[in-house]
Chimera marker file (.cmm) of the C-alpha trace (Angstrom):
<marker_set name="trace">
<marker id="1" x="64.260" y="106.839" z="83.444" r="1" g="1" b="0" radius="0.5"/>
<marker id="2" x="62.868" y="103.294" z="83.377" r="1" g="1" b="0" radius="0.5"/>
<marker id="3" x="66.141" y="101.924" z="82.031" r="1" g="1" b="0" radius="0.5"/>
<marker id="4" x="68.098" y="103.600" z="84.820" r="1" g="1" b="0" radius="0.5"/>
<marker id="5" x="65.645" y="102.416" z="87.477" r="1" g="1" b="0" radius="0.5"/>
<marker id="6" x="65.680" y="98.818" z="86.243" r="1" g="1" b="0" radius="0.5"/>
<marker id="7" x="69.492" y="98.862" z="86.037" r="1" g="1" b="0" radius="0.5"/>
<marker id="8" x="69.639" y="100.172" z="89.605" r="1" g="1" b="0" radius="0.5"/>
<marker id="9" x="67.233" y="97.441" z="90.780" r="1" g="1" b="0" radius="0.5"/>
<marker id="10" x="69.339" y="94.751" z="89.062" r="1" g="1" b="0" radius="0.5"/>
<marker id="11" x="72.502" y="96.108" z="90.649" r="1" g="1" b="0" radius="0.5"/>
<marker id="12" x="70.936" y="96.267" z="94.105" r="1" g="1" b="0" radius="0.5"/>
<marker id="13" x="69.512" y="92.790" z="93.678" r="1" g="1" b="0" radius="0.5"/>
<marker id="14" x="72.988" y="91.489" z="92.813" r="1" g="1" b="0" radius="0.5"/>
<marker id="15" x="74.658" y="93.305" z="95.707" r="1" g="1" b="0" radius="0.5"/>
<marker id="16" x="72.324" y="92.193" z="98.507" r="1" g="1" b="0" radius="0.5"/>
<marker id="17" x="73.276" y="88.476" z="98.464" r="1" g="1" b="0" radius="0.5"/>
<marker id="18" x="76.961" y="89.413" z="98.192" r="1" g="1" b="0" radius="0.5"/>
<marker id="19" x="76.697" y="91.617" z="101.288" r="1" g="1" b="0" radius="0.5"/>
<marker id="20" x="76.005" y="88.550" z="103.432" r="1" g="1" b="0" radius="0.5"/>
<marker id="21" x="79.094" y="86.743" z="102.100" r="1" g="1" b="0" radius="0.5"/>
<marker id="22" x="81.782" y="89.435" z="102.084" r="1" g="1" b="0" radius="0.5"/>
<marker id="23" x="82.823" y="91.475" z="105.099" r="1" g="1" b="0" radius="0.5"/>
<marker id="24" x="84.686" y="94.779" z="104.934" r="1" g="1" b="0" radius="0.5"/>
<marker id="25" x="85.871" y="96.344" z="108.159" r="1" g="1" b="0" radius="0.5"/>
<marker id="26" x="88.308" y="98.670" z="109.844" r="1" g="1" b="0" radius="0.5"/>
<marker id="27" x="90.782" y="97.600" z="112.478" r="1" g="1" b="0" radius="0.5"/>
<marker id="28" x="92.370" y="99.716" z="115.181" r="1" g="1" b="0" radius="0.5"/>
<marker id="29" x="95.298" y="98.099" z="116.995" r="1" g="1" b="0" radius="0.5"/>
<marker id="30" x="98.212" y="98.954" z="119.252" r="1" g="1" b="0" radius="0.5"/>
<marker id="31" x="101.576" y="97.503" z="118.236" r="1" g="1" b="0" radius="0.5"/>
<marker id="32" x="104.214" y="96.452" z="120.736" r="1" g="1" b="0" radius="0.5"/>
<marker id="33" x="107.653" y="95.395" z="119.543" r="1" g="1" b="0" radius="0.5"/>
<marker id="34" x="110.108" y="93.107" z="121.303" r="1" g="1" b="0" radius="0.5"/>
<marker id="35" x="113.687" y="92.327" z="120.381" r="1" g="1" b="0" radius="0.5"/>
<marker id="36" x="116.412" y="94.904" z="119.990" r="1" g="1" b="0" radius="0.5"/>
<marker id="37" x="119.512" y="96.051" z="118.184" r="1" g="1" b="0" radius="0.5"/>
<marker id="38" x="122.424" y="96.308" z="120.635" r="1" g="1" b="0" radius="0.5"/>
<marker id="39" x="125.616" y="98.370" z="120.523" r="1" g="1" b="0" radius="0.5"/>
<marker id="40" x="128.344" y="96.114" z="121.894" r="1" g="1" b="0" radius="0.5"/>
<marker id="41" x="131.286" y="98.219" z="120.660" r="1" g="1" b="0" radius="0.5"/>
<marker id="42" x="131.853" y="100.077" z="123.976" r="1" g="1" b="0" radius="0.5"/>
<marker id="43" x="132.052" y="99.381" z="127.679" r="1" g="1" b="0" radius="0.5"/>
<marker id="44" x="129.417" y="101.966" z="128.617" r="1" g="1" b="0" radius="0.5"/>
<marker id="45" x="125.729" y="101.198" z="129.133" r="1" g="1" b="0" radius="0.5"/>
<marker id="46" x="124.484" y="99.714" z="125.878" r="1" g="1" b="0" radius="0.5"/>
<marker id="47" x="121.235" y="101.236" z="124.608" r="1" g="1" b="0" radius="0.5"/>
<marker id="48" x="118.680" y="99.122" z="122.768" r="1" g="1" b="0" radius="0.5"/>
<marker id="49" x="117.108" y="100.432" z="119.574" r="1" g="1" b="0" radius="0.5"/>
<marker id="50" x="114.032" y="99.418" z="117.621" r="1" g="1" b="0" radius="0.5"/>
<marker id="51" x="110.497" y="100.403" z="116.613" r="1" g="1" b="0" radius="0.5"/>
<marker id="52" x="108.654" y="102.442" z="119.211" r="1" g="1" b="0" radius="0.5"/>
<marker id="53" x="105.201" y="100.920" z="118.884" r="1" g="1" b="0" radius="0.5"/>
<marker id="54" x="101.887" y="102.711" z="118.889" r="1" g="1" b="0" radius="0.5"/>
<marker id="55" x="98.514" y="102.713" z="117.167" r="1" g="1" b="0" radius="0.5"/>
<marker id="56" x="97.770" y="101.376" z="113.695" r="1" g="1" b="0" radius="0.5"/>
<marker id="57" x="94.722" y="101.487" z="111.444" r="1" g="1" b="0" radius="0.5"/>
<marker id="58" x="93.814" y="98.764" z="109.002" r="1" g="1" b="0" radius="0.5"/>
<marker id="59" x="91.304" y="97.715" z="106.379" r="1" g="1" b="0" radius="0.5"/>
<marker id="60" x="90.068" y="94.115" z="106.238" r="1" g="1" b="0" radius="0.5"/>
<marker id="61" x="88.277" y="92.262" z="103.471" r="1" g="1" b="0" radius="0.5"/>
<marker id="62" x="86.971" y="88.861" z="104.553" r="1" g="1" b="0" radius="0.5"/>
<marker id="63" x="85.138" y="85.947" z="102.942" r="1" g="1" b="0" radius="0.5"/>
<marker id="64" x="83.855" y="82.976" z="104.979" r="1" g="1" b="0" radius="0.5"/>
<marker id="65" x="82.656" y="79.599" z="103.755" r="1" g="1" b="0" radius="0.5"/>
<marker id="66" x="81.102" y="77.742" z="106.702" r="1" g="1" b="0" radius="0.5"/>
<marker id="67" x="84.134" y="76.915" z="108.944" r="1" g="1" b="0" radius="0.5"/>
<marker id="68" x="86.906" y="78.150" z="106.584" r="1" g="1" b="0" radius="0.5"/>
<marker id="69" x="87.606" y="81.795" z="105.751" r="1" g="1" b="0" radius="0.5"/>
<marker id="70" x="90.104" y="84.039" z="103.964" r="1" g="1" b="0" radius="0.5"/>
<marker id="71" x="91.099" y="87.597" z="104.873" r="1" g="1" b="0" radius="0.5"/>
<marker id="72" x="93.204" y="90.305" z="103.244" r="1" g="1" b="0" radius="0.5"/>
<marker id="73" x="94.382" y="92.960" z="105.728" r="1" g="1" b="0" radius="0.5"/>
<marker id="74" x="96.286" y="96.154" z="104.934" r="1" g="1" b="0" radius="0.5"/>
<marker id="75" x="97.355" y="98.381" z="107.823" r="1" g="1" b="0" radius="0.5"/>
<marker id="76" x="99.328" y="101.572" z="108.366" r="1" g="1" b="0" radius="0.5"/>
<marker id="77" x="101.189" y="102.754" z="111.462" r="1" g="1" b="0" radius="0.5"/>
<marker id="78" x="103.716" y="105.377" z="112.547" r="1" g="1" b="0" radius="0.5"/>
<marker id="79" x="105.656" y="103.499" z="115.238" r="1" g="1" b="0" radius="0.5"/>
<marker id="80" x="108.608" y="105.872" z="115.411" r="1" g="1" b="0" radius="0.5"/>
<marker id="81" x="112.025" y="104.767" z="116.651" r="1" g="1" b="0" radius="0.5"/>
<marker id="82" x="112.840" y="104.077" z="120.306" r="1" g="1" b="0" radius="0.5"/>
<marker id="83" x="116.173" y="103.938" z="122.103" r="1" g="1" b="0" radius="0.5"/>
<marker id="84" x="116.096" y="102.443" z="125.591" r="1" g="1" b="0" radius="0.5"/>
<marker id="85" x="118.863" y="102.589" z="128.191" r="1" g="1" b="0" radius="0.5"/>
<marker id="86" x="118.923" y="101.377" z="131.775" r="1" g="1" b="0" radius="0.5"/>
<marker id="87" x="116.711" y="104.202" z="133.143" r="1" g="1" b="0" radius="0.5"/>
<marker id="88" x="115.630" y="106.149" z="130.066" r="1" g="1" b="0" radius="0.5"/>
<marker id="89" x="113.517" y="105.533" z="126.951" r="1" g="1" b="0" radius="0.5"/>
<marker id="90" x="113.499" y="108.060" z="124.093" r="1" g="1" b="0" radius="0.5"/>
<marker id="91" x="110.957" y="107.701" z="121.271" r="1" g="1" b="0" radius="0.5"/>
<marker id="92" x="111.166" y="109.750" z="118.072" r="1" g="1" b="0" radius="0.5"/>
<marker id="93" x="107.616" y="109.738" z="116.638" r="1" g="1" b="0" radius="0.5"/>
<marker id="94" x="108.580" y="111.950" z="113.677" r="1" g="1" b="0" radius="0.5"/>
<marker id="95" x="110.324" y="109.121" z="111.846" r="1" g="1" b="0" radius="0.5"/>
<marker id="96" x="109.259" y="105.676" z="110.822" r="1" g="1" b="0" radius="0.5"/>
<marker id="97" x="106.178" y="104.406" z="109.032" r="1" g="1" b="0" radius="0.5"/>
<marker id="98" x="104.973" y="100.859" z="108.593" r="1" g="1" b="0" radius="0.5"/>
<marker id="99" x="102.702" y="99.418" z="105.920" r="1" g="1" b="0" radius="0.5"/>
<marker id="100" x="101.658" y="95.818" z="106.477" r="1" g="1" b="0" radius="0.5"/>
<marker id="101" x="99.868" y="93.508" z="104.047" r="1" g="1" b="0" radius="0.5"/>
<marker id="102" x="98.707" y="90.125" z="105.309" r="1" g="1" b="0" radius="0.5"/>
<marker id="103" x="96.721" y="87.334" z="103.703" r="1" g="1" b="0" radius="0.5"/>
<marker id="104" x="95.160" y="85.034" z="106.261" r="1" g="1" b="0" radius="0.5"/>
<marker id="105" x="93.347" y="81.709" z="106.195" r="1" g="1" b="0" radius="0.5"/>
<marker id="106" x="91.077" y="81.038" z="109.154" r="1" g="1" b="0" radius="0.5"/>
<marker id="107" x="89.021" y="78.246" z="110.650" r="1" g="1" b="0" radius="0.5"/>
<marker id="108" x="86.239" y="78.406" z="113.206" r="1" g="1" b="0" radius="0.5"/>
<marker id="109" x="87.155" y="76.804" z="116.532" r="1" g="1" b="0" radius="0.5"/>
<marker id="110" x="84.211" y="77.856" z="118.700" r="1" g="1" b="0" radius="0.5"/>
<marker id="111" x="81.079" y="79.911" z="119.013" r="1" g="1" b="0" radius="0.5"/>
<marker id="112" x="79.831" y="82.818" z="121.096" r="1" g="1" b="0" radius="0.5"/>
<marker id="113" x="76.083" y="82.883" z="121.469" r="1" g="1" b="0" radius="0.5"/>
<marker id="114" x="73.822" y="82.082" z="118.529" r="1" g="1" b="0" radius="0.5"/>
<marker id="115" x="75.776" y="83.947" z="115.829" r="1" g="1" b="0" radius="0.5"/>
<marker id="116" x="79.277" y="84.759" z="117.137" r="1" g="1" b="0" radius="0.5"/>
<marker id="117" x="82.426" y="82.836" z="116.254" r="1" g="1" b="0" radius="0.5"/>
<marker id="118" x="85.946" y="82.330" z="117.566" r="1" g="1" b="0" radius="0.5"/>
<marker id="119" x="88.415" y="81.853" z="114.708" r="1" g="1" b="0" radius="0.5"/>
<marker id="120" x="92.121" y="81.058" z="114.392" r="1" g="1" b="0" radius="0.5"/>
<marker id="121" x="93.973" y="82.873" z="111.571" r="1" g="1" b="0" radius="0.5"/>
<marker id="122" x="97.309" y="81.991" z="110.004" r="1" g="1" b="0" radius="0.5"/>
<marker id="123" x="99.151" y="83.434" z="107.020" r="1" g="1" b="0" radius="0.5"/>
<marker id="124" x="102.104" y="85.414" z="105.724" r="1" g="1" b="0" radius="0.5"/>
<marker id="125" x="102.609" y="89.121" z="106.358" r="1" g="1" b="0" radius="0.5"/>
<marker id="126" x="104.728" y="91.616" z="104.429" r="1" g="1" b="0" radius="0.5"/>
<marker id="127" x="106.059" y="94.628" z="106.358" r="1" g="1" b="0" radius="0.5"/>
<marker id="128" x="107.373" y="97.682" z="104.507" r="1" g="1" b="0" radius="0.5"/>
<marker id="129" x="109.322" y="99.912" z="106.928" r="1" g="1" b="0" radius="0.5"/>
<marker id="130" x="110.363" y="103.465" z="106.072" r="1" g="1" b="0" radius="0.5"/>
<marker id="131" x="112.818" y="105.132" z="108.459" r="1" g="1" b="0" radius="0.5"/>
<marker id="132" x="113.720" y="108.579" z="107.107" r="1" g="1" b="0" radius="0.5"/>
<marker id="133" x="113.744" y="107.460" z="103.470" r="1" g="1" b="0" radius="0.5"/>
<marker id="134" x="115.535" y="104.149" z="104.136" r="1" g="1" b="0" radius="0.5"/>
<marker id="135" x="113.161" y="101.328" z="103.193" r="1" g="1" b="0" radius="0.5"/>
<marker id="136" x="113.341" y="97.845" z="104.714" r="1" g="1" b="0" radius="0.5"/>
<marker id="137" x="111.174" y="94.867" z="103.859" r="1" g="1" b="0" radius="0.5"/>
<marker id="138" x="110.349" y="92.038" z="106.252" r="1" g="1" b="0" radius="0.5"/>
<marker id="139" x="108.329" y="88.873" z="105.688" r="1" g="1" b="0" radius="0.5"/>
<marker id="140" x="106.646" y="87.161" z="108.622" r="1" g="1" b="0" radius="0.5"/>
<link id1="1" id2="2" r="1" g="1" b="0" radius="0.2"/>
<link id1="2" id2="3" r="1" g="1" b="0" radius="0.2"/>
<link id1="3" id2="4" r="1" g="1" b="0" radius="0.2"/>
<link id1="4" id2="5" r="1" g="1" b="0" radius="0.2"/>
<link id1="5" id2="6" r="1" g="1" b="0" radius="0.2"/>
<link id1="6" id2="7" r="1" g="1" b="0" radius="0.2"/>
<link id1="7" id2="8" r="1" g="1" b="0" radius="0.2"/>
<link id1="8" id2="9" r="1" g="1" b="0" radius="0.2"/>
<link id1="9" id2="10" r="1" g="1" b="0" radius="0.2"/>
<link id1="10" id2="11" r="1" g="1" b="0" radius="0.2"/>
<link id1="11" id2="12" r="1" g="1" b="0" radius="0.2"/>
<link id1="12" id2="13" r="1" g="1" b="0" radius="0.2"/>
<link id1="13" id2="14" r="1" g="1" b="0" radius="0.2"/>
<link id1="14" id2="15" r="1" g="1" b="0" radius="0.2"/>
<link id1="15" id2="16" r="1" g="1" b="0" radius="0.2"/>
<link id1="16" id2="17" r="1" g="1" b="0" radius="0.2"/>
<link id1="17" id2="18" r="1" g="1" b="0" radius="0.2"/>
<link id1="18" id2="19" r="1" g="1" b="0" radius="0.2"/>
<link id1="19" id2="20" r="1" g="1" b="0" radius="0.2"/>
<link id1="20" id2="21" r="1" g="1" b="0" radius="0.2"/>
<link id1="21" id2="22" r="1" g="1" b="0" radius="0.2"/>
<link id1="22" id2="23" r="1" g="1" b="0" radius="0.2"/>
<link id1="23" id2="24" r="1" g="1" b="0" radius="0.2"/>
<link id1="24" id2="25" r="1" g="1" b="0" radius="0.2"/>
<link id1="25" id2="26" r="1" g="1" b="0" radius="0.2"/>
<link id1="26" id2="27" r="1" g="1" b="0" radius="0.2"/>
<link id1="27" id2="28" r="1" g="1" b="0" radius="0.2"/>
<link id1="28" id2="29" r="1" g="1" b="0" radius="0.2"/>
<link id1="29" id2="30" r="1" g="1" b="0" radius="0.2"/>
<link id1="30" id2="31" r="1" g="1" b="0" radius="0.2"/>
<link id1="31" id2="32" r="1" g="1" b="0" radius="0.2"/>
<link id1="32" id2="33" r="1" g="1" b="0" radius="0.2"/>
<link id1="33" id2="34" r="1" g="1" b="0" radius="0.2"/>
<link id1="34" id2="35" r="1" g="1" b="0" radius="0.2"/>
<link id1="35" id2="36" r="1" g="1" b="0" radius="0.2"/>
<link id1="36" id2="37" r="1" g="1" b="0" radius="0.2"/>
<link id1="37" id2="38" r="1" g="1" b="0" radius="0.2"/>
<link id1="38" id2="39" r="1" g="1" b="0" radius="0.2"/>
<link id1="39" id2="40" r="1" g="1" b="0" radius="0.2"/>
<link id1="40" id2="41" r="1" g="1" b="0" radius="0.2"/>
<link id1="41" id2="42" r="1" g="1" b="0" radius="0.2"/>
<link id1="42" id2="43" r="1" g="1" b="0" radius="0.2"/>
<link id1="43" id2="44" r="1" g="1" b="0" radius="0.2"/>
<link id1="44" id2="45" r="1" g="1" b="0" radius="0.2"/>
<link id1="45" id2="46" r="1" g="1" b="0" radius="0.2"/>
<link id1="46" id2="47" r="1" g="1" b="0" radius="0.2"/>
<link id1="47" id2="48" r="1" g="1" b="0" radius="0.2"/>
<link id1="48" id2="49" r="1" g="1" b="0" radius="0.2"/>
<link id1="49" id2="50" r="1" g="1" b="0" radius="0.2"/>
<link id1="50" id2="51" r="1" g="1" b="0" radius="0.2"/>
<link id1="51" id2="52" r="1" g="1" b="0" radius="0.2"/>
<link id1="52" id2="53" r="1" g="1" b="0" radius="0.2"/>
<link id1="53" id2="54" r="1" g="1" b="0" radius="0.2"/>
<link id1="54" id2="55" r="1" g="1" b="0" radius="0.2"/>
<link id1="55" id2="56" r="1" g="1" b="0" radius="0.2"/>
<link id1="56" id2="57" r="1" g="1" b="0" radius="0.2"/>
<link id1="57" id2="58" r="1" g="1" b="0" radius="0.2"/>
<link id1="58" id2="59" r="1" g="1" b="0" radius="0.2"/>
<link id1="59" id2="60" r="1" g="1" b="0" radius="0.2"/>
<link id1="60" id2="61" r="1" g="1" b="0" radius="0.2"/>
<link id1="61" id2="62" r="1" g="1" b="0" radius="0.2"/>
<link id1="62" id2="63" r="1" g="1" b="0" radius="0.2"/>
<link id1="63" id2="64" r="1" g="1" b="0" radius="0.2"/>
<link id1="64" id2="65" r="1" g="1" b="0" radius="0.2"/>
<link id1="65" id2="66" r="1" g="1" b="0" radius="0.2"/>
<link id1="66" id2="67" r="1" g="1" b="0" radius="0.2"/>
<link id1="67" id2="68" r="1" g="1" b="0" radius="0.2"/>
<link id1="68" id2="69" r="1" g="1" b="0" radius="0.2"/>
<link id1="69" id2="70" r="1" g="1" b="0" radius="0.2"/>
<link id1="70" id2="71" r="1" g="1" b="0" radius="0.2"/>
<link id1="71" id2="72" r="1" g="1" b="0" radius="0.2"/>
<link id1="72" id2="73" r="1" g="1" b="0" radius="0.2"/>
<link id1="73" id2="74" r="1" g="1" b="0" radius="0.2"/>
<link id1="74" id2="75" r="1" g="1" b="0" radius="0.2"/>
<link id1="75" id2="76" r="1" g="1" b="0" radius="0.2"/>
<link id1="76" id2="77" r="1" g="1" b="0" radius="0.2"/>
<link id1="77" id2="78" r="1" g="1" b="0" radius="0.2"/>
<link id1="78" id2="79" r="1" g="1" b="0" radius="0.2"/>
<link id1="79" id2="80" r="1" g="1" b="0" radius="0.2"/>
<link id1="80" id2="81" r="1" g="1" b="0" radius="0.2"/>
<link id1="81" id2="82" r="1" g="1" b="0" radius="0.2"/>
<link id1="82" id2="83" r="1" g="1" b="0" radius="0.2"/>
<link id1="83" id2="84" r="1" g="1" b="0" radius="0.2"/>
<link id1="84" id2="85" r="1" g="1" b="0" radius="0.2"/>
<link id1="85" id2="86" r="1" g="1" b="0" radius="0.2"/>
<link id1="86" id2="87" r="1" g="1" b="0" radius="0.2"/>
<link id1="87" id2="88" r="1" g="1" b="0" radius="0.2"/>
<link id1="88" id2="89" r="1" g="1" b="0" radius="0.2"/>
<link id1="89" id2="90" r="1" g="1" b="0" radius="0.2"/>
<link id1="90" id2="91" r="1" g="1" b="0" radius="0.2"/>
<link id1="91" id2="92" r="1" g="1" b="0" radius="0.2"/>
<link id1="92" id2="93" r="1" g="1" b="0" radius="0.2"/>
<link id1="93" id2="94" r="1" g="1" b="0" radius="0.2"/>
<link id1="94" id2="95" r="1" g="1" b="0" radius="0.2"/>
<link id1="95" id2="96" r="1" g="1" b="0" radius="0.2"/>
<link id1="96" id2="97" r="1" g="1" b="0" radius="0.2"/>
<link id1="97" id2="98" r="1" g="1" b="0" radius="0.2"/>
<link id1="98" id2="99" r="1" g="1" b="0" radius="0.2"/>
<link id1="99" id2="100" r="1" g="1" b="0" radius="0.2"/>
<link id1="100" id2="101" r="1" g="1" b="0" radius="0.2"/>
<link id1="101" id2="102" r="1" g="1" b="0" radius="0.2"/>
<link id1="102" id2="103" r="1" g="1" b="0" radius="0.2"/>
<link id1="103" id2="104" r="1" g="1" b="0" radius="0.2"/>
<link id1="104" id2="105" r="1" g="1" b="0" radius="0.2"/>
<link id1="105" id2="106" r="1" g="1" b="0" radius="0.2"/>
<link id1="106" id2="107" r="1" g="1" b="0" radius="0.2"/>
<link id1="107" id2="108" r="1" g="1" b="0" radius="0.2"/>
<link id1="108" id2="109" r="1" g="1" b="0" radius="0.2"/>
<link id1="109" id2="110" r="1" g="1" b="0" radius="0.2"/>
<link id1="110" id2="111" r="1" g="1" b="0" radius="0.2"/>
<link id1="111" id2="112" r="1" g="1" b="0" radius="0.2"/>
<link id1="112" id2="113" r="1" g="1" b="0" radius="0.2"/>
<link id1="113" id2="114" r="1" g="1" b="0" radius="0.2"/>
<link id1="114" id2="115" r="1" g="1" b="0" radius="0.2"/>
<link id1="115" id2="116" r="1" g="1" b="0" radius="0.2"/>
<link id1="116" id2="117" r="1" g="1" b="0" radius="0.2"/>
<link id1="117" id2="118" r="1" g="1" b="0" radius="0.2"/>
<link id1="118" id2="119" r="1" g="1" b="0" radius="0.2"/>
<link id1="119" id2="120" r="1" g="1" b="0" radius="0.2"/>
<link id1="120" id2="121" r="1" g="1" b="0" radius="0.2"/>
<link id1="121" id2="122" r="1" g="1" b="0" radius="0.2"/>
<link id1="122" id2="123" r="1" g="1" b="0" radius="0.2"/>
<link id1="123" id2="124" r="1" g="1" b="0" radius="0.2"/>
<link id1="124" id2="125" r="1" g="1" b="0" radius="0.2"/>
<link id1="125" id2="126" r="1" g="1" b="0" radius="0.2"/>
<link id1="126" id2="127" r="1" g="1" b="0" radius="0.2"/>
<link id1="127" id2="128" r="1" g="1" b="0" radius="0.2"/>
<link id1="128" id2="129" r="1" g="1" b="0" radius="0.2"/>
<link id1="129" id2="130" r="1" g="1" b="0" radius="0.2"/>
<link id1="130" id2="131" r="1" g="1" b="0" radius="0.2"/>
<link id1="131" id2="132" r="1" g="1" b="0" radius="0.2"/>
<link id1="132" id2="133" r="1" g="1" b="0" radius="0.2"/>
<link id1="133" id2="134" r="1" g="1" b="0" radius="0.2"/>
<link id1="134" id2="135" r="1" g="1" b="0" radius="0.2"/>
<link id1="135" id2="136" r="1" g="1" b="0" radius="0.2"/>
<link id1="136" id2="137" r="1" g="1" b="0" radius="0.2"/>
<link id1="137" id2="138" r="1" g="1" b="0" radius="0.2"/>
<link id1="138" id2="139" r="1" g="1" b="0" radius="0.2"/>
<link id1="139" id2="140" r="1" g="1" b="0" radius="0.2"/>
</marker_set>
């Protein structure tokens, strides 16, 4: 019992300082997509097609060193597919999933109160789209 208790105390002692340095959090966001795919083959009203938008949930792991920080974010969404005409918008929420992985580097640009911070983040993002079994990859 003493060995287990001392091992637990050593582990907790090693975790406490790390808790102040690493941040793990959840992110809830609403995606909005701009830009369209257009059908120009006919003379009728041309509908626009693209992702429908909607909520996403993400997991963030962050490490900050004074003014500089690094973040890994992985998020999941079901945006569906939207077709928009002149007076009508149809969204199919049964199709389309998005998995996004982003690695971000940040710097502090301001403060809020005694402990808050305003940061700017920049980095690449990988989007994995699945529309009814057809996978598409985008880098941003």
